[in-house]
C-alpha positions as CSV (number, residue, x, y, z in Angstrom):
1,M,-30.6,-6.1,37.5
2,S,-27.5,-7.0,39.4
3,P,-25.5,-4.4,41.3
4,K,-22.5,-5.0,39.1
5,N,-24.4,-4.2,36.0
6,T,-25.8,-1.0,37.6
7,Q,-22.2,-0.1,38.6
8,L,-20.9,-0.7,35.1
9,G,-23.7,1.5,33.7
10,S,-22.8,4.2,36.2
11,I,-19.2,4.1,35.3
12,L,-20.0,4.3,31.6
13,T,-22.1,7.4,32.0
14,A,-19.6,8.9,34.4
15,Q,-16.9,8.5,31.9
16,N,-19.2,10.1,29.2
17,F,-18.7,6.9,27.1
18,I,-22.4,6.4,26.4
19,A,-25.6,8.5,26.3
20,P,-28.0,7.8,29.2
21,E,-30.8,7.0,26.7
22,K,-28.7,4.3,24.9
23,L,-27.7,2.8,28.3
24,A,-31.4,2.7,29.3
25,Q,-32.3,0.9,26.0
26,A,-29.5,-1.6,26.6
27,L,-30.6,-2.3,30.2
28,V,-34.2,-3.0,29.0
29,E,-32.9,-5.4,26.4
30,Q,-30.7,-7.1,29.0
31,Q,-33.8,-7.8,31.2
32,H,-35.6,-9.5,28.3
33,S,-32.6,-11.4,26.8
34,G,-30.5,-12.3,29.8
35,K,-27.3,-11.3,27.9
36,S,-24.5,-9.4,29.6
37,L,-24.7,-5.6,29.4
38,G,-21.3,-5.4,27.7
39,D,-22.3,-7.9,25.0
40,I,-25.4,-5.8,24.2
41,L,-23.5,-2.6,24.1
42,L,-21.0,-4.0,21.7
43,A,-23.6,-5.7,19.5
44,H,-25.3,-2.3,19.0
45,Q,-22.0,-0.5,18.6
46,Y,-22.9,1.8,21.4
47,I,-19.4,1.6,22.7
48,S,-16.0,0.3,21.6
49,Q,-14.2,-2.7,23.0
50,E,-11.5,-0.4,24.4
51,K,-13.9,1.9,26.3
52,L,-15.9,-1.1,27.7
53,A,-12.7,-2.7,28.9
54,Q,-11.6,0.5,30.6
55,C,-14.9,0.7,32.5
56,M,-14.8,-3.0,33.4
57,A,-11.2,-2.5,34.8
58,I,-12.6,0.3,37.0
59,Q,-15.5,-1.9,38.1
60,Q,-13.2,-4.9,38.9
61,N,-10.4,-2.7,40.3
62,I,-7.8,-4.3,38.1
63,P,-5.5,-2.7,35.4
64,Y,-6.7,-2.2,31.8
65,I,-3.8,-3.0,29.4
66,D,-3.7,-1.6,25.9
67,L,-1.7,-4.2,24.0
68,T,-1.2,-1.8,21.0
69,N,2.0,-0.3,22.6
70,Y,2.7,-3.0,25.2
71,P,6.1,-4.7,25.0
72,I,4.9,-8.2,24.2
73,S,7.1,-11.1,25.3
74,P,6.6,-14.2,23.1
75,E,8.5,-16.3,25.6
76,K,6.0,-15.4,28.3
77,I,3.0,-15.8,26.1
78,R,4.1,-19.3,25.2
79,L,4.0,-20.4,28.8
80,L,0.5,-21.3,27.9
81,S,-0.1,-23.4,24.8
82,E,-2.1,-21.9,21.9
83,V,-5.0,-24.1,22.9
84,Q,-4.9,-23.0,26.5
85,S,-4.6,-19.3,25.6
86,R,-7.6,-19.5,23.3
87,Q,-9.6,-21.6,25.7
88,Y,-9.2,-19.1,28.5
89,Q,-8.7,-16.0,26.3
90,T,-5.7,-15.2,28.3
91,L,-2.1,-14.0,27.6
92,V,0.8,-14.2,30.1
93,L,2.3,-10.7,29.9
94,T,5.0,-10.4,32.6
95,E,6.5,-12.1,35.7
96,Q,6.1,-10.1,38.9
97,A,7.8,-11.5,42.0
98,D,6.3,-14.9,42.5
99,A,3.2,-14.3,40.2
100,Y,2.3,-13.8,36.6
101,L,0.5,-10.7,35.3
102,V,-2.0,-12.0,32.8
103,G,-4.3,-10.2,30.3
104,M,-7.8,-11.7,30.3
105,V,-10.7,-10.9,28.0
106,D,-13.1,-11.9,30.8
107,P,-11.4,-11.4,34.2
108,T,-14.8,-12.0,36.0
109,N,-14.5,-15.8,35.5
110,L,-12.9,-16.8,38.8
111,R,-12.9,-20.5,37.8
112,N,-10.7,-19.8,34.8
113,Q,-8.3,-17.8,37.1
114,D,-8.0,-20.9,39.4
115,H,-7.3,-23.2,36.4
116,L,-4.7,-20.8,35.0
117,A,-2.9,-20.6,38.4
118,Q,-2.7,-24.4,38.5
119,I,-1.4,-24.6,34.9
120,L,1.3,-21.9,35.5
121,G,2.2,-23.2,38.9
122,R,2.0,-19.6,40.3
123,P,-0.6,-17.1,41.4
124,I,-1.9,-14.9,38.7
125,L,-2.6,-11.1,38.7
126,P,-5.5,-10.5,36.3
127,S,-5.7,-7.5,34.0
128,I,-8.3,-6.8,31.3
129,I,-7.6,-6.7,27.6
130,T,-9.9,-6.4,24.6
131,S,-11.0,-9.5,22.5
132,Q,-9.7,-8.0,19.3
133,Q,-6.2,-7.3,20.7
134,F,-6.1,-10.7,22.2
135,H,-6.8,-12.4,18.9
136,D,-4.3,-10.1,17.1
137,V,-1.5,-11.0,19.5
138,I,-2.2,-14.7,19.7
139,D,-2.4,-15.0,15.9
140,E,0.9,-13.2,15.6
141,C,2.6,-15.1,18.4
142,Y,1.5,-18.6,17.4
143,R,2.1,-18.0,13.7
144,K,2.5,-21.2,11.8
145,S,6.3,-21.5,12.1
146,G,5.9,-24.7,14.0
147,Q,3.4,-26.1,11.6
148,L,5.7,-25.1,8.7
149,D,8.6,-27.1,10.3
150,S,6.3,-30.1,10.9
151,C,5.1,-30.0,7.2
152,V,8.6,-29.7,5.9
153,E,9.7,-32.8,7.9
154,Q,6.7,-34.8,6.6
155,V,7.5,-33.9,3.0
156,K,11.1,-34.9,3.5
157,R,10.1,-38.3,4.9
158,E,7.8,-38.9,2.0
159,V,10.5,-37.9,-0.5
160,D,13.0,-40.2,1.2
161,H,10.5,-43.0,0.7
162,H,9.9,-42.1,-2.9
163,F,6.2,-41.7,-2.2
164,L,5.9,-38.3,-3.9
165,N,7.3,-39.7,-7.2
166,H,4.5,-42.2,-7.5
167,P,2.4,-41.3,-10.5
168,Q,-0.9,-41.5,-8.6
169,V,0.3,-38.9,-6.1
170,N,1.5,-36.5,-8.8
171,Q,-1.8,-36.7,-10.6
172,S,-4.0,-36.4,-7.5
173,I,-3.8,-32.6,-7.1
174,D,-6.9,-32.6,-5.0
175,D,-5.4,-34.8,-2.3
176,T,-5.4,-32.4,0.5
177,E,-4.0,-35.0,2.9
178,A,-0.7,-35.2,1.0
179,P,2.2,-33.7,3.0
180,V,3.3,-31.5,0.1
181,I,-0.1,-30.0,-0.3
182,K,-0.3,-29.3,3.5
183,L,3.1,-27.6,3.3
184,L,2.1,-25.4,0.3
185,Q,-1.2,-24.5,1.9
186,T,0.7,-23.5,5.1
187,I,3.2,-21.4,3.1
188,F,0.5,-19.6,1.3
189,E,-1.5,-18.9,4.4
190,E,1.5,-17.6,6.2
191,A,2.5,-15.4,3.2
192,V,-1.0,-13.9,3.0
193,K,-1.1,-13.3,6.7
194,M,2.2,-11.5,6.6
195,R,1.1,-9.4,3.6
196,A,3.8,-10.8,1.4
197,S,3.8,-9.7,-2.2
198,D,6.1,-12.6,-3.4
199,I,7.2,-16.0,-2.4
200,H,10.7,-17.2,-3.5
201,L,11.6,-20.9,-3.6
202,E,15.4,-20.9,-4.1
203,P,17.3,-24.2,-4.2
204,E,20.9,-24.0,-3.1
205,E,23.7,-26.7,-3.0
206,D,22.8,-28.0,0.5
207,K,19.4,-26.5,1.3
208,L,16.1,-25.1,0.0
209,V,15.4,-21.5,1.1
210,V,11.9,-20.0,1.1
211,R,11.7,-16.3,1.4
212,F,8.8,-13.8,1.5
213,R,9.0,-10.2,0.2
214,I,7.3,-8.0,2.8
215,D,7.1,-4.3,2.4
216,G,9.7,-4.5,-0.3
217,E,12.2,-6.5,1.6
218,L,13.0,-10.2,1.4
219,Q,12.8,-12.2,4.6
220,Q,13.8,-15.8,5.0
221,K,11.1,-18.1,6.4
222,I,12.2,-21.7,5.7
223,E,15.5,-23.4,5.4
224,A,14.9,-27.1,4.5
225,D,16.5,-30.2,2.9
226,P,17.0,-29.5,-0.8
227,K,15.3,-32.9,-1.6
228,I,11.9,-31.4,-1.1
229,A,12.4,-28.6,-3.7
230,S,11.5,-30.7,-6.7
231,A,8.4,-32.0,-4.9
232,L,7.1,-28.5,-4.3
233,I,7.9,-27.3,-7.8
234,V,6.2,-30.3,-9.4
235,R,3.1,-29.9,-7.4
236,L,2.9,-26.1,-8.1
237,K,3.4,-26.8,-11.9
238,L,0.6,-29.4,-11.7
239,L,-1.7,-26.9,-10.0
240,A,-0.9,-24.3,-12.7
241,G,-1.4,-26.8,-15.5
242,L,2.2,-26.6,-16.7
243,N,4.5,-29.3,-18.2
244,I,6.3,-30.9,-15.3
245,S,8.9,-32.5,-17.5
246,E,10.2,-29.1,-18.8
247,K,13.0,-28.2,-16.4
248,R,15.6,-26.7,-18.8
249,L,13.7,-23.5,-19.9
250,P,12.0,-20.7,-18.0
251,V,8.2,-21.3,-17.5
252,D,5.4,-19.0,-16.5
253,G,2.0,-20.0,-15.2
254,R,-0.9,-19.0,-13.1
255,L,-3.3,-20.5,-10.5
256,T,-6.1,-19.3,-8.2
257,L,-6.4,-20.0,-4.5
258,N,-8.8,-19.3,-1.7
259,I,-6.8,-18.4,1.4
260,N,-8.7,-17.6,4.6
261,N,-11.7,-16.6,2.5
262,Q,-9.6,-14.3,0.3
263,H,-9.4,-14.8,-3.5
264,V,-5.6,-14.9,-4.4
265,D,-4.2,-15.0,-7.9
266,V,-0.7,-16.6,-8.0
267,R,1.7,-15.9,-10.9
268,L,4.4,-18.5,-11.2
269,S,7.8,-17.9,-12.8
270,T,10.6,-20.5,-12.9
271,I,14.2,-20.3,-14.1
272,P,16.7,-23.2,-14.3
273,T,19.6,-22.7,-11.9
274,Q,22.7,-24.9,-11.2
275,F,21.0,-26.5,-8.3
276,G,17.5,-26.9,-9.8
277,E,14.5,-24.8,-10.7
278,S,14.1,-21.5,-8.8
279,M,10.5,-20.3,-8.6
280,V,9.0,-16.9,-7.7
281,M,5.3,-16.5,-7.0
282,R,3.6,-13.1,-7.1
283,L,0.5,-13.0,-4.9
284,L,-2.3,-10.8,-6.0
285,I,-5.2,-10.5,-3.5
286,Q,-8.4,-9.4,-5.2
287,D,-9.3,-6.7,-2.7
288,K,-11.6,-3.9,-3.8
289,E,-9.9,-1.5,-1.5
290,L,-6.7,-1.8,-3.6
291,L,-8.7,-0.3,-6.5
292,D,-9.8,2.8,-4.6
293,L,-7.9,6.0,-5.3
294,N,-8.9,7.3,-1.9
295,K,-7.0,4.5,-0.1
296,I,-3.6,4.5,-1.6
297,G,-2.1,7.4,0.3
298,M,-2.7,10.2,-2.3
299,D,-3.6,13.6,-0.7
300,S,-6.9,15.2,-1.7
301,E,-5.5,18.1,-3.7
302,L,-3.3,15.8,-5.8
303,R,-6.1,13.3,-6.2
304,D,-8.4,16.0,-7.5
305,Q,-5.7,16.9,-10.1
306,F,-5.3,13.3,-11.2
307,K,-9.1,12.7,-11.4
308,K,-9.5,15.9,-13.6
309,A,-6.8,14.5,-16.0
310,I,-8.3,11.0,-16.3
311,K,-11.8,12.4,-16.9
312,S,-10.5,14.3,-20.0
313,P,-12.5,13.1,-23.1
314,H,-9.3,12.3,-24.9
315,G,-5.5,12.4,-24.4
316,I,-2.9,10.5,-22.6
317,V,-2.3,10.3,-18.8
318,L,0.9,8.6,-17.7
319,V,2.0,7.0,-14.4
320,T,5.8,6.7,-14.0
321,G,8.2,5.1,-11.5
322,P,10.4,2.0,-11.2
323,T,9.2,-1.6,-11.1
324,G,7.2,-2.4,-7.9
325,C,6.3,1.2,-7.0
326,G,2.5,0.7,-7.3
327,K,1.9,2.1,-10.8
328,T,-0.5,-0.7,-11.7
329,T,-2.5,-0.2,-8.5
330,T,-2.9,3.5,-9.3
331,L,-4.0,2.7,-12.9
332,Y,-6.6,0.2,-11.7
333,G,-7.8,2.8,-9.2
334,A,-8.3,5.2,-12.1
335,L,-10.2,2.5,-14.1
336,S,-12.5,1.8,-11.2
337,C,-13.2,5.5,-11.0
338,L,-14.0,5.7,-14.7
339,N,-15.8,2.3,-15.0
340,Q,-19.4,3.1,-16.0
341,R,-22.0,1.2,-18.0
342,N,-22.0,3.8,-20.7
343,V,-18.2,3.7,-21.2
344,K,-16.3,1.1,-23.2
345,I,-12.9,0.3,-21.6
346,L,-10.3,-2.0,-23.1
347,T,-7.0,-2.9,-21.5
348,C,-3.9,-4.7,-22.8
349,E,-1.7,-5.8,-20.0
350,D,1.3,-8.0,-19.3
351,P,-0.1,-9.7,-17.2
352,V,-3.7,-8.9,-16.3
353,E,-3.3,-8.5,-12.5
354,Y,-6.8,-7.6,-11.3
355,Q,-10.1,-8.6,-12.9
356,I,-12.6,-5.8,-13.0
357,P,-16.2,-6.5,-14.0
358,G,-17.4,-4.4,-17.0
359,I,-14.0,-4.0,-18.5
360,S,-12.6,-6.1,-21.4
361,Q,-9.0,-7.1,-20.4
362,V,-6.5,-8.8,-22.7
363,Q,-3.2,-10.3,-21.8
364,I,-0.1,-9.9,-23.9
365,N,1.3,-13.1,-25.4
366,E,4.4,-12.5,-27.4
367,K,4.8,-16.2,-28.2
368,I,1.9,-15.8,-30.6
369,D,2.7,-12.3,-31.6
370,L,0.0,-10.8,-29.4
371,T,2.0,-7.6,-28.7
372,F,1.1,-4.2,-27.4
373,P,1.3,-2.6,-30.9
374,R,-0.9,-5.3,-32.5
375,L,-3.5,-5.2,-29.7
376,L,-3.6,-1.4,-29.8
377,R,-4.3,-1.4,-33.6
378,A,-7.1,-3.9,-33.0
379,F,-8.5,-1.9,-30.1
380,L,-9.0,1.2,-32.3
381,R,-11.4,-0.9,-34.4
382,Q,-13.4,-1.9,-31.2
383,D,-14.9,1.6,-30.7
384,P,-13.5,2.1,-27.1
385,D,-13.8,5.3,-25.0
386,I,-10.8,4.5,-22.8
387,I,-7.8,2.3,-23.4
388,L,-5.4,1.1,-20.7
389,L,-2.0,0.2,-22.1
390,G,0.2,-1.7,-19.7
391,E,3.4,0.0,-20.7
392,I,4.9,2.3,-23.4
393,R,8.1,0.5,-24.1
394,D,9.1,1.6,-27.6
395,L,8.5,4.1,-30.4
396,E,5.9,2.0,-32.2
397,T,3.7,1.6,-29.1
398,A,4.1,5.3,-28.3
399,Q,3.1,6.3,-31.8
400,I,0.0,4.2,-31.8
401,A,-1.0,5.4,-28.4
402,M,-0.6,9.0,-29.5
403,R,-2.7,8.3,-32.6
404,A,-5.4,6.8,-30.4
405,A,-5.3,9.9,-28.1
406,M,-5.5,12.2,-31.2
407,T,-8.6,10.4,-32.5
408,G,-10.8,10.9,-29.5
409,H,-9.7,8.2,-27.0
410,L,-8.4,8.5,-23.5
411,V,-5.2,6.4,-23.1
412,L,-3.8,5.5,-19.6
413,S,-0.4,4.0,-19.5
414,T,2.9,3.7,-17.6
415,L,6.4,4.8,-18.5
416,H,9.7,4.0,-16.7
417,T,11.2,7.3,-15.6
418,N,12.5,8.4,-12.2
419,D,10.1,11.3,-11.8
420,A,7.2,13.1,-13.5
421,A,9.4,15.9,-14.9
422,S,11.4,13.3,-17.0
423,A,8.4,11.9,-18.8
424,P,8.0,14.4,-21.6
425,V,11.8,14.3,-22.2
426,R,11.7,10.5,-22.4
427,L,8.9,10.6,-25.0
428,I,11.0,13.0,-27.1
429,D,14.0,10.7,-26.8
430,M,11.8,7.9,-28.1
431,G,11.2,9.9,-31.2
432,I,7.8,11.4,-30.5
433,P,7.6,15.1,-31.9
434,G,7.1,17.7,-29.2
435,Y,4.0,19.2,-30.8
436,L,2.3,15.7,-30.7
437,I,3.1,15.4,-27.0
438,A,1.7,18.9,-26.3
439,A,-1.5,18.0,-28.2
440,T,-2.1,14.7,-26.3
441,L,-0.4,14.6,-22.9
442,R,-2.8,15.6,-20.1
443,G,-0.6,14.9,-17.1
444,V,2.0,12.7,-15.5
445,M,1.7,11.0,-12.1
446,S,5.0,9.7,-10.6
447,Q,5.1,7.7,-7.4
448,R,7.1,5.6,-4.9
449,L,6.3,3.4,-2.0
450,L,7.6,4.4,1.4
451,K,7.8,2.0,4.4
452,L,5.7,3.0,7.5
453,I,7.0,2.9,11.0
454,C,5.4,0.1,13.0
455,T,2.8,1.8,15.2
456,H,3.3,-0.8,18.0
457,C,7.0,0.0,18.7
458,S,7.3,3.6,17.3
459,E,9.4,5.8,19.6
460,P,11.0,9.3,19.4
461,Y,14.3,9.5,17.6
462,L,17.0,12.2,17.6
463,P,18.8,12.5,14.2
464,G,22.6,12.2,14.2
465,E,25.0,14.8,13.0
466,D,25.2,13.4,9.5
467,E,21.5,13.4,9.2
468,L,21.1,16.9,10.5
469,A,23.8,18.0,8.0
470,W,21.9,16.3,5.2
471,I,18.7,18.1,6.3
472,S,20.3,21.5,6.3
473,A,21.9,20.9,2.9
474,T,18.8,19.7,1.2
475,N,15.8,21.3,3.0
476,T,14.7,24.7,4.4
477,E,12.0,23.3,6.6
478,N,11.6,24.6,10.2
479,L,12.4,21.7,12.4
480,D,11.0,23.1,15.7
481,N,7.9,21.0,15.4
482,A,9.6,17.9,13.9
483,N,8.5,14.6,15.3
484,F,11.3,12.3,14.1
485,R,10.6,8.7,15.1
486,H,11.7,5.1,14.4
487,G,10.6,1.6,15.2
488,R,12.3,-0.1,18.1
489,G,11.4,-3.5,16.6
490,C,8.8,-5.9,18.1
491,E,7.1,-9.2,17.6
492,R,4.4,-7.7,15.3
493,C,6.9,-6.2,12.8
494,E,9.3,-9.1,13.1
495,G,11.9,-6.8,14.7
496,R,12.2,-4.6,11.6
497,G,10.6,-1.5,13.0
498,Y,8.4,-1.1,9.8
499,H,4.9,-2.4,9.1
500,G,3.2,-1.6,5.8
501,R,3.8,1.0,3.1
502,T,2.2,4.1,1.7
503,G,2.5,5.9,-1.6
504,V,4.2,9.2,-2.2
505,F,3.1,11.0,-5.3
506,E,3.8,14.0,-7.5
507,F,1.6,15.2,-10.5
508,L,2.8,17.2,-13.4
509,E,0.2,19.3,-15.1
510,M,0.7,20.7,-18.6
511,T,1.3,24.4,-18.0
512,P,1.4,27.0,-20.9
513,Q,5.2,27.2,-20.5
514,L,5.6,23.5,-20.9
515,L,3.3,23.4,-23.9
516,T,5.3,26.2,-25.5
517,A,8.6,24.3,-24.9
518,L,7.1,21.1,-26.4
519,H,5.8,22.9,-29.5
520,Q,9.3,24.3,-30.0
521,N,10.8,20.8,-29.3
522,D,13.0,22.5,-26.7
523,A,14.2,19.4,-24.8
524,N,17.0,21.3,-23.1
525,N,14.6,23.6,-21.1
526,L,11.8,21.1,-20.8
527,D,13.1,19.3,-17.6
528,S,13.8,22.6,-15.7
529,L,10.3,24.0,-16.7
530,A,8.6,20.8,-15.5
531,R,10.4,20.9,-12.2
532,A,9.5,24.5,-11.8
533,S,5.9,23.6,-12.5
534,L,6.0,21.0,-9.7
535,G,7.3,23.5,-7.1
536,Q,7.3,21.9,-3.7
537,H,4.9,19.2,-4.6
538,T,7.6,16.7,-5.4
539,L,8.3,13.2,-4.3
540,E,11.2,14.4,-2.3
541,Y,9.2,17.0,-0.4
542,Q,6.4,14.5,0.3
543,A,8.8,11.9,1.6
544,F,10.6,14.5,3.9
545,R,7.2,15.7,5.2
546,L,6.3,12.2,6.2
547,A,9.6,11.8,8.1
548,L,9.0,15.2,9.8
549,S,5.6,14.0,11.0
550,G,6.9,10.6,12.3
551,V,5.0,8.5,9.8
552,T,8.3,7.1,8.3
553,T,11.9,7.3,9.3
554,L,14.4,9.9,8.2
555,T,16.5,7.0,6.9
556,E,13.7,5.8,4.7
557,A,13.0,9.3,3.3
558,M,16.8,9.8,2.6
559,S,17.0,6.5,0.8
560,L,14.0,7.3,-1.4
561,I,15.2,10.8,-2.2
562,G,18.7,9.4,-3.0
563,S,17.1,6.9,-5.4
564,I,15.2,9.6,-7.2
565,K,18.2,11.9,-7.6
566,S,20.7,9.2,-8.6
């Protein structure tokens, strides 16, 4: 056993990072296997990468750098090529006098240190970083922007030589060496990596613009020669099995991809514009976590209320909110919770977004008159226990859904209203009698998506006078313990200050007062009674609480609250 290993073990126990008996087991295994002590501890999950790195820093008498909150400089990192960085598992962090401070996963390799000093032309000052953080930063820094530019240029050259218009090329959709395929593959990989929900291909007079929607905001990623637009559109249509000669009418299609071992459904939609076809692609990643009610940001009390409602033997449960607020995700989470072998579940959707084993899912097709009302009528003859209806759009659909709920079925559906309190009033406006709503409606969930502050560049923030005036005018919260923060903007969040989104929710239960008002068809008092029933458990309150705790910005909370009240 080497002195260094003994020293490392002593440091680990001195820091209370590992129990002595586990260290002893690891040392015994090291004697038999010859592996490093650190590798053994990590393999058995006796210690985290961060704690091991901290102890190794003490052992080597060098700094440990946590890259989570470190001000990363892409220019410095790119002093080493991506190949060099990955080969030596090293990042150039800062310039100090005539040397470079570098972060190394394994600073004990002195030969690597000598090679790096020769490559950089300066002495290096080693520090230790974790392997996970190294890969996160290197993947982010060397994102495929250069590869995108290269692929775009290749496609342009091929278009200029009329190669892509050759019939054999258009028919060979499996030709992975074709430049247009390489470009599309790179675009999709980049979009998935950046958590984009949509890809927009937008031809303009003198350029093609490719934009990604990330956390609800569009970000431009490519600006290219407009000549390549038709090549991309044709290839995507071929992959989706669409008619490539139809350019005058809107076209919808679908294809399935495997991107970085993730199953991705892509929904295509084209419209003819003055400069060519514009295409939007919705990316749906088949991730089981998306279908888990415990992982969408709903607090436990509200989640229990919602689960109680969806486990009713019959009735209607509605999820409301504007387009793109996550209603479908919540409904799929409800279905996953209810999906049992002794339960028959049927869905009619437009479109089917996630495929769930054990559930019969049907997609609306209005071209052949396969509409929500027609499918609902057919469903009632299929002996279902639970019906998911994609959306209640009109009186006919609402009436059939109510009838299904009255005859012993549980119906889950969506409705476009600003908040939960407006849902009963909307149903009355559609023409549904109040007594029928009272007999069937079990609850209404309303939701929004709120951008989260990037944890890598989050910093304290003092609200301005206008914001403080708004707070005092709209809230009575004590601000003594407020932790207002915002994102400074960094490489990981593309300078936006936000990274990811979470749901904010409110749930309207049917109180005796609400039921009485519905039986009396008292639409005038219905809204105020519903809001009184919600109390403080509103979307506005939830958003403001997240701003107070520094999870989101005050600006984001104000924007969401303004959209609800408008």
